[in-house]
Each structure stands twice: as C-alpha cells, then as structure tokens.
All heavy atoms as an XYZ file, in Angstrom:
740
protein
N       2.456     19.423     -5.009
C       3.755     19.787     -4.461
C       3.630     20.637     -3.196
O       4.605     20.813     -2.494
C       4.648     20.486     -5.514
C       4.988     19.554     -6.662
C       4.012     21.752     -6.039
N       2.447     21.141     -2.921
C       2.227     21.921     -1.712
C       1.681     21.071     -0.561
O       1.381     21.587      0.507
C       1.264     23.078     -1.995
C       1.842     24.112     -2.933
C       3.092     24.780     -2.358
O       3.106     25.106     -1.160
O       4.063     24.945     -3.121
N       1.505     19.772     -0.798
C       0.977     18.911      0.245
C      -0.540     18.940      0.332
O      -1.120     18.547      1.335
N      -1.180     19.366     -0.739
C      -2.643     19.395     -0.766
C      -3.172     18.066     -1.299
O      -2.592     17.466     -2.187
C      -3.141     20.529     -1.647
C      -2.724     21.869     -1.102
C      -3.691     22.971     -1.468
N      -3.282     24.214     -0.852
C      -3.610     24.585      0.385
N      -4.362     23.815      1.115
N      -3.193     25.726      0.863
N      -4.283     17.636     -0.765
C      -4.892     16.370     -1.161
C      -5.561     16.544     -2.523
O      -6.361     17.459     -2.708
C      -5.937     15.912     -0.113
C      -6.610     14.625     -0.544
C      -5.285     15.769      1.257
N      -5.213     15.687     -3.474
C      -5.822     15.731     -4.804
C      -6.692     14.510     -5.075
O      -7.459     14.499     -6.025
C      -4.748     15.826     -5.909
O      -3.876     14.699     -5.805
C      -3.941     17.113     -5.778
N      -6.566     13.502     -4.218
C      -7.363     12.285     -4.374
C      -7.509     11.646     -2.997
O      -6.565     11.625     -2.213
C      -6.674     11.302     -5.323
C      -7.362      9.967     -5.407
C      -8.513      9.809     -6.165
C      -6.873      8.883     -4.705
C      -9.161      8.574     -6.223
C      -7.506      7.646     -4.756
C      -8.661      7.496     -5.520
N      -8.688     11.138     -2.713
C      -8.915     10.414     -1.458
C      -9.725      9.173     -1.777
O     -10.859      9.281     -2.239
C      -9.650     11.297     -0.455
N      -9.143      8.006     -1.555
C      -9.872      6.778     -1.864
C     -10.948      6.519     -0.803
O     -10.903      7.078      0.297
C      -8.914      5.600     -2.061
C      -8.201      5.196     -0.791
O      -8.738      5.256      0.298
N      -6.957      4.765     -0.947
N     -11.906      5.683     -1.139
C     -13.009      5.408     -0.207
C     -12.544      4.857      1.145
O     -13.157      5.132      2.172
C     -13.857      4.375     -0.948
C     -13.580      4.625     -2.393
C     -12.136      5.039     -2.444
N     -11.447      4.117      1.162
C     -10.954      3.567      2.417
C     -10.494      4.671      3.358
O     -10.807      4.663      4.554
C      -9.823      2.565      2.166
C      -9.366      1.884      3.427
C     -10.132      0.889      4.013
C      -8.190      2.252      4.027
C      -9.721      0.265      5.182
C      -7.773      1.642      5.201
C      -8.538      0.648      5.784
N      -9.744      5.651      2.839
C      -9.299      6.774      3.673
C     -10.505      7.521      4.236
O     -10.538      7.857      5.421
C      -8.423      7.742      2.872
C      -8.042      9.011      3.643
C      -7.055      8.705      4.748
C      -7.502     10.066      2.704
N     -11.495      7.761      3.400
C     -12.687      8.490      3.839
C     -13.440      7.714      4.915
O     -13.847      8.285      5.934
C     -13.586      8.803      2.649
C     -12.940      9.669      1.556
C     -13.887      9.815      0.383
C     -12.482     11.013      2.090
N     -13.591      6.405      4.728
C     -14.281      5.582      5.721
C     -13.496      5.507      7.029
O     -14.064      5.564      8.119
C     -14.519      4.176      5.164
N     -12.191      5.417      6.919
C     -11.333      5.290      8.092
C     -11.287      6.574      8.916
O     -11.225      6.527     10.140
C      -9.920      4.915      7.640
C      -8.948      4.450      8.691
C      -9.427      3.152      9.329
C      -7.582      4.244      8.061
N     -11.345      7.709      8.242
C     -11.200      8.988      8.938
C     -12.523      9.719      9.166
O     -12.582     10.642      9.968
C     -10.259      9.927      8.169
O     -10.813     10.211      6.889
C      -8.872      9.320      8.029
N     -13.577      9.346      8.423
C     -14.869      9.992      8.600
C     -15.043     11.288      7.831
O     -16.096     11.916      7.895
N     -14.029     11.707      7.118
C     -14.126     12.920      6.306
C     -14.813     12.585      4.989
O     -14.761     11.454      4.529
C     -12.737     13.499      6.007
C     -11.981     13.970      7.208
C     -10.938     13.327      7.801
C     -12.186     15.159      7.957
N     -10.487     14.042      8.883
C     -11.235     15.181      8.991
C     -13.090     16.207      7.852
C     -11.169     16.215      9.916
C     -13.014     17.240      8.785
C     -12.064     17.234      9.797
N     -15.419     13.575      4.349
C     -15.973     13.385      3.013
C     -14.946     13.872      2.002
O     -14.032     14.628      2.343
C     -17.282     14.182      2.818
O     -16.973     15.580      2.851
C     -18.311     13.833      3.875
N     -15.118     13.462      0.755
C     -14.206     13.911     -0.304
C     -14.197     15.433     -0.387
O     -13.136     16.048     -0.545
C     -14.595     13.294     -1.639
N     -15.362     16.072     -0.257
C     -15.433     17.533     -0.320
C     -14.659     18.205      0.806
O     -14.152     19.310      0.644
C     -16.891     18.008     -0.272
C     -17.644     17.715     -1.553
O     -16.990     17.467     -2.593
O     -18.881     17.722     -1.515
N     -14.565     17.544      1.952
C     -13.842     18.107      3.093
C     -12.337     17.869      3.008
O     -11.572     18.503      3.732
C     -14.361     17.498      4.398
C     -15.786     17.887      4.711
C     -16.359     17.082      5.862
O     -16.132     15.849      5.915
O     -17.048     17.701      6.693
N     -11.923     16.973      2.133
C     -10.524     16.584      2.049
C      -9.832     17.131      0.797
O      -8.735     17.677      0.874
C     -10.410     15.037      2.098
C      -9.016     14.566      1.781
C     -10.864     14.524      3.454
N     -10.460     16.971     -0.360
C      -9.838     17.380     -1.624
C      -9.543     18.878     -1.596
O     -10.404     19.682     -1.268
C     -10.736     17.028     -2.829
C     -11.063     15.529     -2.852
C     -10.101     17.487     -4.146
C      -9.881     14.615     -2.994
N      -8.310     19.209     -1.932
C      -7.880     20.601     -1.957
C      -7.318     21.106     -0.642
O      -6.717     22.173     -0.580
N      -7.484     20.337      0.419
C      -6.989     20.742      1.731
C      -5.538     20.301      1.920
O      -5.085     19.353      1.309
C      -7.850     20.110      2.834
C      -9.292     20.532      2.799
C      -9.452     22.016      3.008
O      -8.892     22.592      3.937
N     -10.204     22.652      2.118
N      -4.849     20.964      2.811
C      -3.500     20.560      3.179
C      -3.568     19.231      3.930
O      -4.328     19.095      4.891
C      -2.864     21.613      4.084
O      -1.710     21.086      4.724
N      -2.784     18.259      3.481
C      -2.713     16.967      4.173
C      -2.299     17.197      5.624
O      -2.856     16.626      6.549
C      -1.698     16.064      3.464
C      -1.376     14.832      4.240
C      -0.313     14.643      5.075
C      -2.140     13.627      4.283
N      -0.370     13.376      5.626
C      -1.483     12.737      5.150
C      -3.307     13.210      3.654
C      -1.950     11.462      5.413
C      -3.777     11.931      3.919
C      -3.103     11.076      4.789
N      -1.340     18.066      5.815
C      -0.777     18.304      7.137
C      -1.774     18.991      8.060
O      -1.892     18.642      9.224
C       0.514     19.116      7.009
C       1.543     18.406      6.176
C       1.608     18.606      4.808
C       2.422     17.514      6.761
C       2.540     17.929      4.038
C       3.357     16.833      6.002
C       3.418     17.037      4.637
N      -2.526     19.954      7.555
C      -3.511     20.662      8.374
C      -4.758     19.815      8.631
O      -5.335     19.873      9.714
C      -3.903     21.975      7.708
N      -5.193     19.033      7.659
C      -6.428     18.255      7.800
C      -6.229     17.031      8.684
O      -7.095     16.685      9.472
C      -6.932     17.813      6.420
C      -8.134     16.880      6.430
C      -9.345     17.437      7.138
N      -9.965     18.447      6.301
C     -10.740     19.419      6.781
N     -10.985     19.498      8.062
N     -11.252     20.308      5.978
N      -5.107     16.354      8.556
C      -4.965     15.050      9.185
C      -4.036     14.970     10.388
O      -4.131     14.031     11.155
C      -4.529     14.009      8.151
C      -5.596     13.691      7.144
C      -5.500     14.145      5.847
C      -6.706     12.949      7.507
C      -6.489     13.860      4.914
C      -7.702     12.656      6.594
C      -7.593     13.111      5.292
N      -3.126     15.916     10.565
C      -2.216     15.809     11.708
C      -2.836     16.437     12.942
O      -3.332     17.549     12.894
C      -0.879     16.487     11.400
C      -0.050     15.841     10.308
C       1.305     16.519     10.225
C       0.122     14.354     10.509
N      -2.814     15.719     14.062
C      -3.386     16.257     15.299
C      -2.716     17.572     15.690
O      -1.493     17.664     15.729
C      -3.086     15.160     16.328
C      -2.908     13.914     15.523
C      -2.301     14.366     14.231
N      -3.509     18.594     15.952
C      -2.960     19.930     16.215
C      -2.299     20.043     17.574
O      -1.299     20.729     17.717
C      -4.037     21.011     16.084
O      -5.113     20.684     16.965
C      -4.527     21.129     14.665
N      -2.831     19.387     18.597
C      -2.238     19.562     19.919
C      -0.841     18.968     19.998
O       0.069     19.561     20.561
C      -3.143     18.989     21.014
C      -3.398     17.493     20.869
O      -3.300     16.970     19.743
O      -3.709     16.858     21.895
N      -0.643     17.820     19.390
C       0.680     17.192     19.404
C       1.641     17.976     18.538
O       2.753     18.290     18.936
C       0.595     15.728     18.913
C       1.981     15.138     18.747
C      -0.218     14.913     19.897
N       1.219     18.340     17.339
C       2.134     18.991     16.410
C       2.484     20.395     16.861
O       3.605     20.841     16.677
C       1.548     19.020     14.991
O       0.299     19.669     15.041
C       1.394     17.633     14.430
N       1.549     21.116     17.470
C       1.836     22.481     17.897
C       2.866     22.494     19.029
O       3.767     23.317     19.048
C       0.552     23.174     18.345
N       2.725     21.555     19.951
C       3.643     21.507     21.086
C       5.074     21.219     20.665
O       6.009     21.786     21.202
C       3.196     20.424     22.079
C       1.937     20.773     22.821
C       1.434     19.615     23.653
O       2.154     18.608     23.807
O       0.295     19.710     24.139
N       5.249     20.345     19.736
C       6.602     19.909     19.357
C       7.061     20.489     18.033
O       8.164     20.188     17.597
C       6.658     18.385     19.294
C       6.335     17.749     20.625
C       6.583     16.288     20.661
N       5.991     15.584     19.549
C       5.632     14.321     19.576
N       5.807     13.632     20.657
N       5.106     13.738     18.529
N       6.230     21.307     17.380
C       6.607     21.843     16.088
C       6.640     20.769     15.023
O       7.243     20.930     13.975
N       5.999     19.642     15.303
C       6.094     18.484     14.428
C       5.479     18.743     13.056
O       6.016     18.333     12.046
C       5.416     17.292     15.095
C       5.753     15.979     14.455
C       5.217     14.822     15.275
O       5.066     14.940     16.491
O       4.948     13.783     14.646
N       4.345     19.428     13.011
C       3.694     19.679     11.722
C       4.614     20.490     10.820
O       4.810     20.147      9.660
C       2.370     20.409     11.907
C       1.679     20.663     10.562
C       0.433     21.489     10.699
N      -0.622     20.715     11.335
C      -1.726     21.251     11.800
N      -1.933     22.533     11.722
N      -2.651     20.490     12.350
N       5.200     21.544     11.352
C       6.102     22.372     10.558
C       7.325     21.583     10.103
O       7.770     21.709      8.962
C       6.535     23.606     11.349
N       7.847     20.745     10.985
C       9.021     19.937     10.631
C       8.672     18.929      9.544
O       9.448     18.730      8.604
C       9.560     19.226     11.872
N       7.515     18.284      9.669
C       7.110     17.317      8.648
C       6.857     17.997      7.302
O       7.243     17.480      6.257
C       5.855     16.572      9.089
C       6.068     15.462     10.103
C       4.729     14.966     10.629
C       6.858     14.322      9.509
N       6.239     19.161      7.324
C       5.992     19.888      6.086
C       7.310     20.320      5.440
O       7.486     20.186      4.225
C       5.094     21.099      6.341
C       4.715     21.932      5.121
C       4.071     21.079      4.039
C       3.795     23.076      5.533
N       8.246     20.797      6.240
C       9.557     21.189      5.712
C      10.285     19.986      5.111
O      10.884     20.078      4.032
C      10.401     21.835      6.808
N      10.237     18.848      5.794
C      10.879     17.630      5.279
C      10.199     17.158      4.002
O      10.860     16.741      3.050
C      10.854     16.528      6.338
C      11.359     15.189      5.850
C      12.799     15.183      5.357
O      13.556     16.121      5.663
O      13.170     14.236      4.635
N       8.875     17.229      3.957
C       8.129     16.865      2.753
C       8.574     17.730      1.572
O       8.867     17.214      0.498
C       6.629     17.049      3.013
C       5.779     16.983      1.771
C       5.469     15.765      1.185
C       5.280     18.144      1.189
C       4.677     15.700      0.044
C       4.489     18.091      0.059
C       4.189     16.878     -0.513
N       8.635     19.027      1.764
C       9.024     19.937      0.675
C      10.455     19.697      0.228
O      10.758     19.719     -0.954
C       8.813     21.387      1.107
C       7.348     21.738      1.179
C       7.129     23.175      1.529
N       5.718     23.510      1.419
C       5.131     24.440      2.121
N       5.821     25.162      2.985
N       3.848     24.677      1.958
N      11.374     19.456      1.188
C      12.766     19.185      0.839
C      12.883     17.895      0.032
O      13.528     17.841     -1.007
C      13.622     19.073      2.109
C      15.122     18.915      1.783
C      15.854     18.093      2.814
N      15.365     16.742      3.002
C      15.577     15.720      2.175
N      16.242     15.889      1.051
N      15.106     14.520      2.434
N      12.217     16.853      0.502
C      12.289     15.558     -0.171
C      11.648     15.624     -1.553
O      12.196     15.099     -2.524
C      11.605     14.486      0.678
N      10.520     16.278     -1.656
C       9.841     16.375     -2.941
C      10.668     17.186     -3.942
O      10.768     16.818     -5.110
C       8.456     17.002     -2.762
C       7.507     16.833     -3.935
C       7.261     15.355     -4.236
C       6.193     17.531     -3.658
N      11.279     18.269     -3.486
C      12.126     19.078     -4.366
C      13.294     18.257     -4.906
O      13.729     18.442     -6.046
C      12.635     20.309     -3.623
N      13.777     17.334     -4.084
C      14.881     16.462     -4.505
C      14.370     15.255     -5.299
O      15.160     14.489     -5.827
C      15.655     15.985     -3.276
N      13.049     15.098     -5.371
C      12.477     13.949     -6.072
C      12.694     12.648     -5.335
O      12.711     11.583     -5.926
N      12.856     12.741     -4.017
C      13.181     11.566     -3.203
C      12.211     11.413     -2.037
O      12.629     11.211     -0.906
C      14.600     11.697     -2.655
C      15.650     11.839     -3.724
C      17.013     12.172     -3.150
O      17.125     12.469     -1.944
O      17.975     12.130     -3.917
N      10.940     11.491     -2.285
C       9.961     11.378     -1.209
C      10.072     10.008     -0.555
O      10.395      9.023     -1.219
C       8.532     11.637     -1.743
C       7.567     11.970     -0.610
C       8.033     10.491     -2.561
C       7.771     13.328     -0.035
N       9.868      9.943      0.755
C       9.976      8.661      1.449
C       8.903      7.715      0.926
O       7.749      8.080      0.810
C       9.922      8.844      2.960
C       8.761      9.629      3.476
C       7.567      9.124      3.892
C       8.642     11.042      3.594
N       6.728     10.134      4.277
C       7.355     11.328      4.099
C       9.494     12.111      3.323
C       6.899     12.619      4.344
C       9.042     13.406      3.559
C       7.771     13.642      4.062
N       9.271      6.488      0.579
C       8.329      5.567     -0.064
C       7.244      5.051      0.877
O       6.166      4.698      0.439
C       9.201      4.425     -0.557
C      10.434      4.500      0.265
C      10.614      5.943      0.656
N       7.529      4.995      2.170
C       6.553      4.482      3.131
C       6.496      5.437      4.309
O       7.528      5.939      4.751
C       6.970      3.084      3.600
C       6.019      2.491      4.588
N       4.813      1.942      4.210
C       6.083      2.381      5.931
C       4.179      1.512      5.293
N       4.935      1.759      6.337
N       5.302      5.705      4.799
C       5.135      6.588      5.952
C       4.155      5.968      6.927
O       3.287      5.179      6.552
C       4.646      7.949      5.490
N       4.317      6.331      8.172
C       3.407      5.881      9.222
C       3.275      7.028     10.203
O       4.275      7.588     10.664
C       3.998      4.655      9.908
C       3.090      4.032     10.927
C       3.676      2.748     11.478
O       3.856      1.801     10.695
O       3.945      2.723     12.688
N       2.051      7.419     10.465
C       1.839      8.545     11.370
C       0.451      8.454     11.983
O      -0.453      7.861     11.409
C       1.977      9.876     10.600
C       2.322     11.019     11.495
N       1.388     11.675     12.237
C       3.502     11.609     11.759
C       1.985     12.635     12.933
N       3.270     12.607     12.658
N       0.308      9.072     13.116
C      -0.991      9.160     13.755
C      -1.794     10.255     13.047
O      -1.325     11.384     12.896
C      -0.795      9.522     15.222
C      -2.016      9.385     16.054
C      -1.701      9.604     17.521
O      -1.185     10.681     17.868
O      -1.988      8.703     18.314
N      -2.987      9.899     12.561
C      -3.855     10.845     11.872
C      -5.081     11.130     12.716
O      -5.509     10.305     13.529
C      -4.288     10.296     10.516
C      -3.187      9.962      9.523
C      -3.802      9.525      8.199
C      -2.247     11.136      9.319
N      -5.655     12.285     12.489
C      -6.844     12.700     13.209
C      -8.076     12.457     12.359
O      -8.122     12.825     11.188
C      -6.732     14.197     13.523
C      -7.713     14.773     14.518
C      -7.532     14.130     15.884
C      -7.509     16.278     14.610
N      -9.077     11.811     12.953
C     -10.333     11.581     12.236
C     -11.236     12.808     12.406
O     -10.958     13.698     13.212
C     -11.084     10.351     12.784
O     -11.555     10.653     14.106
C     -10.215      9.115     12.793
N     -12.299     12.826     11.663
C     -13.270     13.920     11.753
C     -13.849     14.015     13.161
O     -14.138     15.089     13.666
C     -14.387     13.702     10.741
C     -15.313     14.876     10.628
C     -16.211     14.680      9.416
N     -16.801     15.930      9.027
C     -18.043     16.284      9.352
N     -18.801     15.481     10.061
N     -18.506     17.445      8.952
N     -13.995     12.878     13.834
C     -14.551     12.830     15.190
C     -13.509     13.159     16.264
O     -13.819     13.151     17.448
C     -15.147     11.453     15.453
N     -12.276     13.440     15.839
C     -11.229     13.786     16.793
C     -10.458     12.603     17.340
O      -9.624     12.758     18.221
N     -10.713     11.415     16.821
C      -9.971     10.227     17.248
C      -8.616     10.196     16.547
O      -8.468     10.691     15.434
C     -10.743      8.961     16.881
C     -12.088      8.847     17.549
C     -12.895      7.696     16.981
O     -12.694      7.330     15.802
O     -13.735      7.176     17.721
N      -7.664      9.589     17.197
C      -6.334      9.415     16.604
C      -6.201      7.976     16.129
O      -6.558      7.059     16.857
C      -5.256      9.721     17.622
C      -5.270     11.158     18.051
C      -4.406     11.317     19.286
N      -4.533     12.649     19.798
C      -3.604     13.589     19.651
N      -2.477     13.315     19.043
N      -3.805     14.795     20.114
N      -5.698      7.828     14.920
C      -5.498      6.482     14.367
C      -4.117      6.416     13.741
O      -3.754      7.267     12.934
C      -6.544      6.173     13.312
C      -7.928      6.158     13.904
C      -8.842      5.270     13.152
N     -10.102      5.189     13.871
C     -11.263      5.135     13.295
N     -11.356      5.133     11.982
N     -12.359      5.048     14.010
N      -3.369      5.393     14.102
C      -2.054      5.170     13.505
C      -2.280      4.527     12.147
O      -2.885      3.455     12.054
C      -1.204      4.264     14.395
C       0.215      4.028     13.901
C       0.992      5.337     13.827
C       0.922      3.039     14.815
N      -1.821      5.189     11.105
C      -2.059      4.731      9.740
C      -0.731      4.696      8.982
O       0.099      5.597      9.112
C      -3.053      5.658      9.011
C      -4.395      5.655      9.758
C      -3.238      5.240      7.561
C      -5.429      6.587      9.196
N      -0.546      3.654      8.190
C       0.636      3.519      7.341
C       0.191      3.640      5.889
O      -0.898      3.207      5.531
C       1.300      2.169      7.571
N       1.022      4.266      5.061
C       0.701      4.423      3.644
C       1.982      4.508      2.825
O       3.066      4.642      3.365
C      -0.178      5.651      3.409
C       0.493      6.958      3.720
C       1.201      7.749      2.852
C       0.549      7.621      4.976
N       1.679      8.854      3.502
C       1.287      8.804      4.800
C       0.038      7.345      6.235
C       1.538      9.707      5.842
C       0.300      8.245      7.264
C       1.024      9.398      7.052
N       1.840      4.403      1.520
C       2.964      4.512      0.598
C       2.861      5.810     -0.183
O       1.764      6.302     -0.456
C       2.979      3.328     -0.378
C       3.252      2.027      0.345
O       4.093      2.016      1.262
O       2.617      1.018      0.006
N       4.008      6.375     -0.525
C       4.088      7.609     -1.302
C       4.772      7.353     -2.639
O       5.621      6.472     -2.746
C       4.916      8.664     -0.548
C       4.253      9.122      0.717
O       3.115      9.543      0.718
N       4.969      9.035      1.824
N       4.417      8.139     -3.627
C       5.036      8.073     -4.943
C       5.235      9.497     -5.450
O       4.346     10.331     -5.314
C       4.124      7.326     -5.939
O       3.889      6.016     -5.431
C       4.751      7.237     -7.308
N       6.387      9.768     -6.020
C       6.631     11.060     -6.646
C       5.966     11.044     -8.022
O       6.152     10.107     -8.795
C       8.143     11.343     -6.794
C       8.386     12.617     -7.587
C       8.804     11.431     -5.423
N       5.175     12.059     -8.313
C       4.539     12.183     -9.630
C       5.354     13.155    -10.464
O       5.713     14.231    -10.005
C       3.104     12.693     -9.476
C       2.184     11.845     -8.606
C       0.825     12.513     -8.480
C       2.060     10.443     -9.157
N       5.625     12.769    -11.705
C       6.447     13.602    -12.597
C       5.719     13.878    -13.900
O       4.994     13.035    -14.393
C       7.774     12.900    -12.893
C       8.632     12.683    -11.680
C       9.943     11.981    -12.035
N      10.718     11.674    -10.866
C      11.567     12.515    -10.294
N      11.745     13.707    -10.800
N      12.256     12.154     -9.216
N       5.979     15.054    -14.458
C       5.484     15.402    -15.790
C       6.330     14.655    -16.819
O       7.363     14.067    -16.486
C       5.594     16.913    -15.996
N       5.895     14.672    -18.047
C       6.625     13.980    -19.127
C       8.081     14.452    -19.226
O       8.965     13.683    -19.594
C       5.906     14.185    -20.457
N       8.343     15.718    -18.845
C       9.708     16.243    -18.927
C      10.542     15.914    -17.681
O      11.681     16.349    -17.557
C       9.685     17.750    -19.165
C       9.036     18.539    -18.024
O       8.664     17.940    -17.007
O       8.877     19.761    -18.193
N       9.986     15.136    -16.742
C      10.713     14.718    -15.547
C      10.537     15.631    -14.350
O      10.981     15.321    -13.260
N       9.907     16.759    -14.535
C       9.682     17.715    -13.471
C       8.708     17.130    -12.445
O       7.732     16.494    -12.777
C       9.134     18.978    -14.142
C       8.646     20.063    -13.336
C       8.281     21.261    -14.263
N       7.438     20.894    -15.393
C       6.103     20.883    -15.337
N       5.478     21.215    -14.254
N       5.402     20.542    -16.400
N       9.000     17.342    -11.158
C       8.139     16.853    -10.079
C       6.887     17.713    -10.030
O       6.960     18.941     -9.955
C       8.871     16.899     -8.719
C       7.922     16.525     -7.585
C      10.082     15.979     -8.720
N       5.728     17.045    -10.094
C       4.448     17.776    -10.060
C       3.570     17.343     -8.895
O       2.470     17.880     -8.701
C       3.675     17.626    -11.395
C       3.406     16.151    -11.697
C       4.426     18.306    -12.526
C       2.482     15.925    -12.884
N       4.008     16.385     -8.128
C       3.212     15.947     -6.977
C       3.840     14.771     -6.287
O       4.846     14.237     -6.703
C-alpha cells in the first residue's frame, strides 16, 4: 500500500537491469521513475498521491504505461497491468 515493490518477475529485471535485491522493498516510484523529469514537473509526487488515493478507494487503474528508468540510466516506455490485493475481510493490502 506504500508503493513498495514486493515481487519482481524475471522479465522486469531483464528489461531494467536491476536485480531482485535492488528492487524488492524499494519504492516503485523512487526506483523506476526518472528523477530529472519527475522533479521538474512534480510528476513523481503527483503519481504517488494518485496511487495512494486510488488504492485507498480500492480503485487502482487497471492498466498503466509510463517511462521507466533502467539501472544503466536508459528510459524505456513500459506498459503493465495493476490489481488491487485484498485481505479475506476485503481490506486493501496492496
């Protein structure tokens, strides 16, 4: 619920050059969003705020597309799907 990476499949790791140890537990927004673009436009903060609002409402956007930063500093436009994870009692847990 804080936007931290809890799982990274082999494709993401190969595509971005990061290792599982460098990704798991890290903020998705801090690890993968390019800092120069996001700092200039406040985009990282806006995306994180929108993520938290949507997750709190249990309505995370089902599909996302964004430019991600690789370990080597390259930018790659990547599309992915999101799913809200819920506990047995319906509470949003991720």
